[in-house]
C-alpha positions as a Markdown table, in Angstrom:
| # | Residue | x | y | z |
|---|---|---|---|---|
| 1 | Met | 51.6 | -12.9 | -34.5 |
| 2 | Tyr | 53.5 | -15.7 | -36.3 |
| 3 | Ala | 54.5 | -17.2 | -32.9 |
| 4 | Ala | 50.9 | -17.0 | -31.7 |
| 5 | Lys | 49.7 | -18.8 | -34.9 |
| 6 | Val | 52.2 | -21.6 | -34.4 |
| 7 | Ala | 51.2 | -22.0 | -30.7 |
| 8 | Ala | 47.5 | -22.1 | -31.7 |
| 9 | Tyr | 48.3 | -24.8 | -34.3 |
| 10 | Ala | 50.2 | -26.8 | -31.7 |
| 11 | Arg | 47.3 | -26.6 | -29.3 |
| 12 | Asp | 45.0 | -27.7 | -32.1 |
| 13 | Asp | 42.4 | -25.1 | -31.1 |
| 14 | Asn | 43.4 | -22.5 | -33.8 |
| 15 | Lys | 42.8 | -19.7 | -31.3 |
| 16 | Leu | 45.4 | -16.9 | -31.3 |
| 17 | Asp | 46.7 | -16.1 | -27.8 |
| 18 | Val | 49.0 | -13.1 | -28.1 |
| 19 | Arg | 51.1 | -11.9 | -25.2 |
| 20 | Leu | 53.9 | -9.5 | -26.0 |
| 21 | Gln | 55.7 | -7.3 | -23.4 |
| 22 | Asn | 58.7 | -5.1 | -24.3 |
| 23 | Glu | 59.9 | -2.7 | -21.5 |
| 24 | Asn | 62.7 | -0.2 | -21.6 |
| 25 | Thr | 63.7 | 2.7 | -19.3 |
| 26 | Asp | 61.8 | 5.3 | -21.3 |
| 27 | His | 59.1 | 3.4 | -23.1 |
| 28 | Ala | 57.2 | 0.1 | -23.2 |
| 29 | Leu | 54.9 | -1.9 | -25.5 |
| 30 | Tyr | 52.3 | -4.5 | -24.5 |
| 31 | Ile | 50.0 | -6.4 | -26.9 |
| 32 | Asp | 47.3 | -8.8 | -25.7 |
| 33 | Thr | 44.3 | -10.6 | -26.9 |
| 34 | Ser | 41.1 | -9.8 | -25.1 |
| 35 | Lys | 37.3 | -10.1 | -25.4 |
| 36 | Pro | 35.8 | -6.6 | -25.5 |
| 37 | Gly | 33.6 | -5.6 | -22.6 |
| 38 | Val | 34.8 | -8.4 | -20.3 |
| 39 | Ala | 37.1 | -8.0 | -17.3 |
| 40 | Thr | 39.5 | -11.0 | -16.9 |
| 41 | Phe | 41.5 | -11.8 | -13.8 |
| 42 | Glu | 43.8 | -14.3 | -15.6 |
| 43 | Gly | 46.6 | -13.7 | -18.0 |
| 44 | Pro | 49.3 | -11.0 | -18.0 |
| 45 | Gln | 47.1 | -8.2 | -16.4 |
| 46 | Tyr | 49.0 | -5.6 | -18.4 |
| 47 | Glu | 46.8 | -2.7 | -17.2 |
| 48 | Lys | 47.6 | -3.4 | -13.6 |
| 49 | Arg | 51.2 | -3.6 | -14.4 |
| 50 | Ile | 51.1 | -0.3 | -16.2 |
| 51 | Asp | 49.5 | 1.2 | -13.1 |
| 52 | Lys | 52.1 | -0.1 | -10.8 |
| 53 | Lys | 55.2 | 0.3 | -12.9 |
| 54 | Trp | 54.5 | 3.5 | -14.9 |
| 55 | Leu | 51.6 | 5.6 | -13.5 |
| 56 | Asp | 51.2 | 5.2 | -9.7 |
| 57 | Gly | 54.7 | 6.5 | -8.9 |
| 58 | Ala | 54.6 | 9.6 | -11.1 |
| 59 | Ser | 57.0 | 12.3 | -10.2 |
| 60 | Ile | 58.5 | 15.4 | -11.8 |
| 61 | Asp | 61.4 | 13.3 | -13.3 |
| 62 | Thr | 59.5 | 10.0 | -13.9 |
| 63 | Ser | 56.2 | 10.7 | -15.6 |
| 64 | Tyr | 54.8 | 8.6 | -18.4 |
| 65 | Arg | 52.1 | 8.9 | -21.1 |
| 66 | Val | 50.0 | 5.8 | -22.0 |
| 67 | Glu | 48.0 | 5.2 | -25.2 |
| 68 | Thr | 46.0 | 2.1 | -25.8 |
| 69 | Phe | 44.1 | 1.0 | -28.9 |
| 70 | Arg | 41.7 | -1.9 | -29.7 |
| 71 | Ser | 41.7 | -3.4 | -33.1 |
| 72 | Tyr | 38.4 | -3.3 | -35.0 |
| 73 | Ser | 39.0 | -6.6 | -36.8 |
| 74 | Lys | 38.3 | -10.0 | -35.2 |
| 75 | Leu | 41.0 | -12.6 | -34.7 |
| 76 | Pro | 40.9 | -15.7 | -36.9 |
| 77 | Gly | 39.7 | -18.8 | -35.1 |
| 78 | Asp | 38.2 | -16.7 | -32.3 |
| 79 | Pro | 35.8 | -13.9 | -33.5 |
| 80 | Asp | 35.0 | -12.8 | -29.9 |
| 81 | Gln | 38.6 | -11.6 | -29.3 |
| 82 | Gln | 40.5 | -8.6 | -30.5 |
| 83 | Leu | 44.0 | -7.2 | -30.1 |
| 84 | Arg | 44.7 | -4.6 | -27.5 |
| 85 | Cys | 47.9 | -2.6 | -27.8 |
| 86 | Tyr | 49.4 | -0.4 | -25.1 |
| 87 | Phe | 52.2 | 2.2 | -25.7 |
| 88 | Val | 54.1 | 3.8 | -22.9 |
| 89 | Tyr | 56.3 | 6.9 | -23.4 |
| 90 | Lys | 58.3 | 8.9 | -20.9 |
| 91 | Cys | 57.0 | 12.5 | -20.8 |
| 92 | Asp | 59.1 | 15.3 | -22.1 |
| 93 | Phe | 57.6 | 18.4 | -20.6 |
| 94 | Val | 57.8 | 21.8 | -22.2 |
| 95 | Asn | 58.6 | 23.2 | -18.7 |
| 96 | Pro | 59.6 | 20.4 | -16.3 |
| 97 | Arg | 59.1 | 22.7 | -13.3 |
| 98 | Pro | 56.5 | 25.3 | -13.9 |
| 99 | Ser | 55.1 | 27.6 | -11.2 |
| 100 | Ala | 52.4 | 26.2 | -9.0 |
| 101 | Ser | 49.9 | 28.7 | -10.5 |
| 102 | Glu | 50.6 | 27.8 | -14.1 |
| 103 | Ser | 47.7 | 26.3 | -16.0 |
| 104 | Asp | 48.6 | 27.0 | -19.6 |
| 105 | Leu | 48.6 | 23.7 | -21.6 |
| 106 | Ala | 51.4 | 25.1 | -23.8 |
| 107 | Val | 53.6 | 25.3 | -20.7 |
| 108 | Ile | 52.6 | 22.3 | -18.6 |
| 109 | Ser | 52.1 | 19.6 | -21.3 |
| 110 | Asp | 54.2 | 16.8 | -22.7 |
| 111 | Lys | 55.7 | 17.8 | -26.0 |
| 112 | Arg | 54.4 | 14.7 | -27.8 |
| 113 | Phe | 50.8 | 15.5 | -26.6 |
| 114 | Leu | 51.1 | 19.1 | -28.0 |
| 115 | Glu | 52.2 | 17.7 | -31.3 |
| 116 | Lys | 49.5 | 15.1 | -31.7 |
| 117 | Ala | 46.4 | 16.5 | -29.9 |
| 118 | Thr | 43.7 | 18.2 | -31.9 |
| 119 | Gln | 42.6 | 21.7 | -31.0 |
| 120 | Asn | 39.3 | 20.3 | -29.8 |
| 121 | Thr | 41.2 | 18.0 | -27.3 |
| 122 | Lys | 43.3 | 20.8 | -26.1 |
| 123 | Asp | 40.2 | 23.0 | -25.5 |
| 124 | Ile | 38.6 | 20.1 | -23.6 |
| 125 | Tyr | 41.7 | 19.5 | -21.5 |
| 126 | Gly | 42.2 | 23.2 | -20.8 |
| 127 | Glu | 38.7 | 23.5 | -19.4 |
| 128 | Ile | 38.8 | 20.4 | -17.2 |
| 129 | Ile | 42.2 | 21.3 | -15.8 |
| 130 | Lys | 40.9 | 24.7 | -14.5 |
| 131 | Ile | 38.3 | 22.7 | -12.5 |
| 132 | Ala | 40.6 | 19.9 | -11.4 |
| 133 | Val | 43.3 | 22.1 | -9.8 |
| 134 | Glu | 40.8 | 23.4 | -7.4 |
| 135 | Arg | 39.5 | 20.0 | -6.3 |
| 136 | Ser | 41.0 | 17.1 | -4.3 |
| 137 | Gly | 39.0 | 14.5 | -6.2 |
| 138 | Pro | 38.6 | 13.6 | -9.9 |
| 139 | Val | 36.7 | 15.7 | -12.4 |
| 140 | Ile | 34.6 | 13.8 | -15.0 |
| 141 | Gln | 33.1 | 15.1 | -18.3 |
| 142 | Met | 31.3 | 13.1 | -21.0 |
| 143 | Phe | 30.8 | 14.0 | -24.6 |
| 144 | Glu | 28.6 | 12.4 | -27.3 |
| 145 | Ile | 30.1 | 11.5 | -30.6 |
| 146 | Asp | 27.8 | 12.5 | -33.5 |
| 147 | Gly | 26.5 | 9.6 | -35.5 |
| 148 | Lys | 28.2 | 6.9 | -33.4 |
| 149 | Arg | 27.4 | 4.7 | -30.5 |
| 150 | Glu | 30.3 | 6.0 | -28.6 |
| 151 | Arg | 30.9 | 8.4 | -25.7 |
| 152 | Arg | 34.1 | 10.3 | -25.0 |
| 153 | Leu | 34.9 | 10.2 | -21.3 |
| 154 | Val | 37.5 | 12.6 | -20.0 |
| 155 | Ile | 38.7 | 12.3 | -16.4 |
| 156 | Ala | 41.2 | 14.6 | -14.6 |
| 157 | Tyr | 42.8 | 13.9 | -11.2 |
| 158 | Lys | 46.0 | 14.6 | -9.4 |
| 159 | Ala | 48.6 | 12.0 | -9.9 |
| 160 | Arg | 49.5 | 9.9 | -6.9 |
| 161 | Thr | 46.1 | 10.4 | -5.4 |
| 162 | Ser | 44.4 | 7.4 | -6.9 |
| 163 | Ala | 46.6 | 4.3 | -7.2 |
| 164 | Gly | 45.4 | 1.7 | -9.7 |
| 165 | Phe | 43.0 | 4.2 | -11.4 |
| 166 | Phe | 43.8 | 3.2 | -15.0 |
| 167 | Ser | 43.0 | -0.5 | -14.5 |
| 168 | Ser | 40.1 | 0.0 | -12.0 |
| 169 | Leu | 38.3 | 2.2 | -14.5 |
| 170 | Ser | 38.4 | -0.6 | -17.1 |
| 171 | Asp | 36.9 | -3.0 | -14.5 |
| 172 | Leu | 34.2 | -0.5 | -13.8 |
| 173 | Tyr | 32.9 | 0.0 | -17.4 |
| 174 | His | 33.3 | -3.7 | -18.1 |
| 175 | Tyr | 30.9 | -4.3 | -15.3 |
| 176 | Tyr | 28.3 | -2.4 | -17.3 |
| 177 | Gly | 29.1 | -4.2 | -20.5 |
| 178 | Leu | 31.0 | -1.4 | -22.1 |
| 179 | Thr | 34.4 | -1.5 | -23.8 |
| 180 | Ser | 36.9 | 1.2 | -24.9 |
| 181 | Ser | 38.2 | 1.6 | -28.4 |
| 182 | Arg | 40.9 | 4.0 | -27.3 |
| 183 | Lys | 42.3 | 5.2 | -24.0 |
| 184 | Val | 45.0 | 7.8 | -23.3 |
| 185 | Cys | 46.5 | 8.7 | -20.0 |
| 186 | Thr | 48.4 | 12.0 | -20.2 |
| 187 | Leu | 50.3 | 13.5 | -17.4 |
| 188 | Leu | 50.4 | 17.3 | -17.2 |
| 189 | Gln | 53.0 | 19.1 | -15.2 |
| 190 | Leu | 50.7 | 20.9 | -12.8 |
| 191 | Thr | 50.9 | 19.1 | -9.5 |
| 192 | Trp | 51.1 | 16.1 | -11.8 |
| 193 | Leu | 47.6 | 16.1 | -13.2 |
| 194 | Cys | 46.6 | 12.9 | -14.9 |
| 195 | Asn | 44.0 | 13.0 | -17.7 |
| 196 | Cys | 42.4 | 9.8 | -18.8 |
| 197 | Asn | 40.6 | 10.1 | -22.1 |
| 198 | Gln | 38.4 | 7.2 | -23.0 |
| 199 | Met | 36.3 | 6.3 | -26.0 |
| 200 | Leu | 33.6 | 4.0 | -24.7 |
| 201 | Met | 31.6 | 1.8 | -27.0 |
| 202 | Leu | 27.9 | 1.4 | -25.9 |
| 203 | Ser | 26.6 | -2.2 | -25.6 |
């Protein structure tokens, strides 16, 4: 943030332009400034990089969980922009090689997911997984958030069946003027199911 402030001062426009990328073998961090609800085709394109480097090539031994959050506060000098943070973690499955018929979340999930997820989220995932394992395409469910102009969108699909899904979905809801306050992509060890959990803000 300090480096971005110095750069903004040097450009004499006082607009923060944050670009941070830190990649390791088992985790990564990306921070970017972006305008909510607008798809951009310039800059670092972190979501496309996350798709290509961490999600598209998922396997039993190389599976990753992605969490992304958007700041609620506006940036000084540019009130239209906010910070978007992406966190990537290597999955540590309860059972790395379950049977093909196993559908119990307590068996096929990443340990970090089981620790952090609420019971409501586990119930939602459990139901959508039962449907997803019987389909070749994605399963989509939407939930209203009481008292808020938000919708929770949960999508389940088999990993390695839809390359670039994480970033393409962002482009799709940006087209309709929507933005997400929070996104989670969780890999579950059942033919590598990928669950994208999105909190969409209505325009």
